[in-house]
N, C-alpha and C positions, 0 to 999 in steps of 0.2 A: 163435116163429111167424114165418115169412117170407112176406111178401105183396108181390110186385113190387118196389117201391122201398124197403121197410122190413123190418127184422128186429127182432122184439121179443126182448129179453134180460132177465135179472133186474135188470140195472143201469138199463135204459131202452130206448130204441129206436135202432137203427143205421139211419140214413137214407142212401140213395144220392142224392148231390147232383151236379148238372151246373151248374158255375159259369159265368156269363156275365159276364166282366169288361168294363170300359169301357162300361157301360150308362148311360143318361141318369138312371136312378133305381134305387135298391136295393129289393129285395123278392122275395118268393116268387112265382113265375110259373106254378105248376101243374106238371103231369106232362109229361115229355119222355122218351119211351121207358120205360126201367125206372128212371128217376131223377126227382127233383124239381128243376126249373130254378129257380135263384136268381140274380137279377141283382145285380151289384155295380158300383159306380162306378169303383173303383180299377183300375189296370192291374196285371197280375201281375208286379210288380217288388218285390224285397226283402221279400217276405212281406206286403205291404200288402193285397193282394186277399184272402189268407187271413184276415188280421186283420178286415177288413170283413165277410167271410163269417161269421165267428164272431159278430161284433156283430149282424149282420142276423138270424141264426138265434136268438141269445139274446133279442133284442127281440121277435121273432115269437112265441116260445114262453114269453116272460116268465120267462127263466132268467138266473142269473148267468153271465157269460162262462166261468167255470171249469167249468160243467156241459156245455159244448159241446166235445167232444174228437175230434180227428182219429183215425180208426182206420187209414185208408190214403188215398193219393192227394194228399198235400200239394203235390206238384209237377205234378199232372195237373188237367185240367178236371173230370174225374169223380172224386168223392171219396166216402168212407164216413165218416160223422160220427155219433158217439154223442151222443145227447141224454139225459143222465142224468136219471132220475126222470120221464121223459115216457112216456105210454102211446101205443099205436097209435091209439086213439080220439082222443087229443089231436092227434096228427099229422094225422089225417084232417080234423079240425075246422079246424085252422090252414091246411092246404094246400089244402083243398077237394077232396080225393081221394074 
């Protein structure tokens, strides 16, 4: 099932994410177009921003970091990320969609 910023799969939910690096604090900041905006403190250098993005999403959804997997966009601000074992209802609850 695909709804705007998320696609439900048998593995979990693929979430469209718009990363905002160099933010004053990390966290999920609601919907921005067809993606969920996630603020991260690190600059996009040497994969540090992606690492912090994974940590931020893992914390928000109470998942081990290994359950947050890039599907595409590792070098882009807009990414598709698989949250393994997560339902679309849980994504809506955490993100406020």
